[in-house]
C-alpha positions in Angstrom: 0.0 0.0 0.0 1.0 3.6 -0.5 1.8 6.2 2.1 1.2 4.0 5.1 3.4 0.9 5.2 6.9 2.4 5.3 9.6 1.8 4.4 8.5 1.3 0.8 10.7 -0.4 -1.8 11.6 1.9 -4.7 13.8 1.2 -7.7 15.2 3.8 -10.0 16.2 3.8 -13.7 18.1 6.8 -15.0 19.3 7.0 -18.5 21.8 9.8 -19.3 24.7 10.9 -21.5 28.1 11.8 -20.2 29.8 13.4 -23.1 29.0 11.1 -26.0 28.6 8.0 -23.8 25.1 6.8 -23.0 24.9 5.4 -19.5 22.3 3.9 -17.1 22.1 4.3 -13.3 19.9 2.5 -10.8 21.1 4.7 -7.9 24.2 6.8 -7.0 27.4 6.3 -9.0 30.5 8.1 -9.9 28.6 10.5 -12.2 25.6 11.4 -10.0 24.3 11.2 -6.4 20.7 10.3 -5.8 19.3 12.0 -2.6 16.0 10.5 -1.4 14.0 12.1 1.5 11.0 10.4 2.9 8.7 12.1 5.4 5.1 11.9 6.4 3.3 11.2 3.0 6.1 12.8 1.1 8.9 11.5 -1.2 11.4 13.9 -2.5 14.2 13.0 -4.9 17.1 15.2 -5.9 19.9 14.6 -8.5 23.4 15.8 -7.7 25.6 15.5 -10.8 29.3 15.2 -10.2 29.9 16.1 -13.8 27.8 17.7 -16.5 25.2 15.1 -17.7 22.3 15.1 -20.2 19.2 13.3 -18.8 17.4 11.0 -21.3 14.8 9.5 -18.9 14.1 9.2 -15.2 11.8 6.5 -13.8 10.9 5.4 -10.3 9.1 2.1 -9.8 7.4 0.5 -6.8 5.7 -2.9 -6.5 1.9 -2.8 -6.1 -0.4 -5.8 -5.9 -3.3 -5.3 -8.2 -6.5 -7.4 -8.0 -9.4 -7.9 -10.4 -11.3 -5.3 -8.3 -8.5 -2.7 -8.7 -9.4 0.5 -10.6 -6.7 2.9 -11.8 -7.7 6.6 -12.1 -6.0 8.1 -15.2 -6.0 11.9 -15.3 -5.9 13.0 -18.9 -3.6 15.6 -20.4 -5.9 17.7 -22.6 -9.5 17.7 -23.8 -9.4 14.7 -26.0 -7.6 12.5 -23.4 -9.7 10.3 -21.2 -10.0 11.0 -17.4 -11.6 8.1 -15.7 -11.0 4.9 -13.8 -9.8 1.8 -15.7 -10.0 -1.9 -14.8 -7.5 -4.6 -15.4 -9.2 -5.9 -18.6 -9.6 -2.5 -20.2 -7.3 -0.8 -22.7 -6.5 2.9 -22.8 -7.7 4.5 -26.0 -5.0 6.0 -28.3 -5.2 8.5 -31.0 -7.3 6.2 -33.2 -7.4 5.4 -36.9 -8.6 8.9 -38.0 -6.1 10.7 -35.8 -3.2 8.6 -37.2 -4.4 9.0 -40.8 -2.7 11.5 -43.1 -5.8 13.7 -42.8 -5.7 13.5 -39.0 -2.1 14.5 -38.9 -2.6 17.3 -41.4 -5.3 18.6 -39.1 -2.9 18.3 -36.1 -5.0 15.8 -34.2 -1.9 14.3 -32.7 -1.5 17.5 -30.7 -4.8 17.2 -29.0 -3.4 15.1 -26.2 -0.2 13.6 -25.0 0.3 11.4 -28.1 3.6 12.9 -29.2 5.5 12.5 -25.9 3.9 9.5 -24.0 4.2 6.0 -25.6 0.8 4.5 -26.4 -0.2 1.5 -24.3 -1.1 -1.3 -26.6 -2.2 -3.9 -24.2 -5.0 -4.2 -21.6 -4.1 -3.4 -18.0 -1.5 -0.7 -18.7 -2.5 2.9 -18.2 -0.9 6.3 -17.5 -2.0 9.4 -15.7 -0.7 13.0 -15.6 0.0 14.9 -12.3 -1.9 12.5 -10.0 -3.4 9.1 -9.9 -4.9 6.6 -7.5 -5.7 2.9 -7.4 -9.1 2.2 -5.9 -10.1 -1.1 -4.3 -13.6 -0.9 -2.9 -13.8 2.5 -1.1 -10.0 2.7 -0.3 -7.6 4.7 -2.4 -3.8 4.4 -2.8 -2.9 7.9 -4.0 0.1 9.4 -5.7 0.2 13.1 -6.6 2.9 15.5 -7.8 3.6 18.5 -5.6 5.0 20.4 -8.6 5.5 20.0 -12.3 7.8 23.0 -12.6 10.7 20.5 -13.0 9.0 18.5 -15.7 5.7 16.8 -16.4 4.9 13.9 -14.0 3.5 10.8 -15.6 2.3 7.9 -13.4 1.9 4.5 -15.0 0.2 1.4 -13.8 1.1 -2.0 -15.2 -1.5 -4.3 -13.7 0.1 -7.3 -15.5 3.5 -6.8 -13.9 2.1 -5.4 -10.6 4.1 -2.2 -10.9 3.5 1.5 -10.4 6.0 3.8 -12.1 6.5 7.5 -11.9 8.5 9.3 -14.6 9.5 12.8 -15.3 9.7 14.4 -18.8 13.3 15.4 -18.6 14.6 14.3 -22.0 17.4 16.5 -23.2 17.9 18.3 -19.8 21.5 19.3 -19.1 22.4 19.1 -15.5 25.4 20.8 -14.0 24.0 21.4 -10.5 21.5 19.9 -8.0 18.1 19.3 -9.6 14.9 18.4 -7.6 13.4 15.7 -9.8 10.5 14.4 -7.8 8.3 15.7 -5.0 5.4 13.3 -4.4 2.5 13.2 -2.0 1.5 9.6 -1.2 -1.4 8.4 1.0 -3.8 5.6 1.5 -7.4 6.3 2.7 -10.9 7.1 1.8 -11.6 9.5 -1.1 -12.3 12.7 0.9 -9.4 12.2 3.4 -6.9 11.5 0.6 -7.8 14.5 -1.6 -8.2 16.8 1.4 -4.7 15.8 2.5 -3.3 16.4 -1.0 -4.9 19.8 -1.4 -3.8 20.9 2.1 -0.2 19.9 1.3 -0.4 21.9 -1.9 -1.8 24.9 0.1 -5.1 24.8 -1.6 -7.9 25.3 0.8 -11.7 25.0 0.3 -13.5 28.3 -0.6 -15.4 29.8 2.2 -19.2 29.5 1.8 -20.7 32.9 1.5 -23.9 33.6 3.4 -26.5 35.9 1.9 -28.0 36.6 5.3 -31.5 36.1 6.5 -34.5 38.3 6.3 -35.8 39.1 9.8 -39.3 37.7 10.5 -42.1 40.2 10.1 -40.2 42.4 7.6 -42.4 43.9 4.9 -40.7 43.6 1.6 -41.5 46.3 -1.0 -38.6 45.5 -3.3 -36.1 42.7 -3.7 -32.9 43.0 -5.7 -31.2 39.7 -6.4 -28.1 38.8 -8.3 -28.1 35.0 -8.2 -24.8 33.4 -7.4 -23.7 29.8 -6.9 -23.8 30.3 -3.2 -25.7 27.3 -1.9 -27.2 29.3 1.0 -28.9 31.8 -1.3 -31.3 29.3 -2.9 -33.5 28.7 0.1 -33.9 32.4 0.7 -35.5 33.0 -2.6 -39.3 32.9 -3.0 -40.8 29.5 -3.7 -42.1 28.8 -7.2 -45.6 30.3 -7.6 -45.4 32.4 -4.4 -44.6 35.7 -6.1 -47.7 37.9 -5.6 -49.5 38.7 -8.9 -49.2 42.4 -8.2 -45.4 42.1 -8.4 -43.7 42.7 -11.6 -40.1 42.0 -12.7 -38.0 44.9 -13.8 -35.4 42.7 -15.6 -35.6 39.5 -17.6 -39.4 39.2 -17.2 -39.8 36.1 -19.4 -37.6 34.0 -17.1 -38.5 35.4 -13.7 -40.5 32.6 -12.2 -38.6 29.8 -14.0 -35.2 31.2 -12.9 -36.3 31.5 -9.3 -37.3 27.9 -9.3 -34.1 26.8 -10.9 -32.0 29.0 -8.6 -33.6 27.4 -5.5 -32.8 23.9 -6.8 -29.6 24.5 -8.8 -28.1 27.9 -7.7 -25.2 27.7 -10.2 -27.4 27.5 -13.3 -28.6 31.1 -13.0 -25.3 32.5 -11.7 -25.0 36.2 -12.5 -28.6 36.8 -13.6 -29.8 40.0 -11.9 -33.5 40.2 -11.1 -35.5 42.8 -9.3 -39.0 42.2 -8.0 -41.0 45.3 -7.2 -44.2 45.7 -5.2 -46.9 47.5 -7.2 -48.5 48.8 -4.0 
């Protein structure tokens, strides 16, 4: 499991060039030092080159036991890339026949997702995700999320056939002459809300405070109401109920939608967001 049962077993695979020589490292060697820091729900990895090197790829792997009930959440890259949970027998859709055709390439369809820089998975049970991912079994999540992509895109891959989770950084061609923070990951196991609340708190992202529209004191005689409907969930119940607007009242703005929008606003406040309405007493 992730983020709970420490120490976890990680393996590293780093391809790089030293001069014209292509080399591979699985940890510190004479060309680079790999500094790994583990703390509560955090894993940070820094590369210290002892000589100028050009990074070709960086991959961290950890074993993970998938089951037939496991579901991997793949976060898509752009609008045409899927963002959903996948099971072990499913396949991640690629660019497709039309996208790979001469017409599709002429139209630039290969640029509508990550198809030009992430290898296409061609077998069932292998998926990738951008920025964050989780494996869900029942109502429990094993979560991995990047704390920053300023040092390169973070791609998380699940290979359910090999029982492996991998985290890679898009570092191809990067020249290193000084320390470089490669990875900063948040890792946690738990229920959905607890996991995402923990991740957002670590990122410094806090829930928006719910705005209150205030209450109208009992016994108040209302001669005019000016409302700009917002998505504030506490506003809806304060609006007049459908059909309760006195017939002698008229609407000063958007008269065709007045009653309908009031009903919609009470039930779904965000639908009518920003629609100003004013109800005036005729006497």
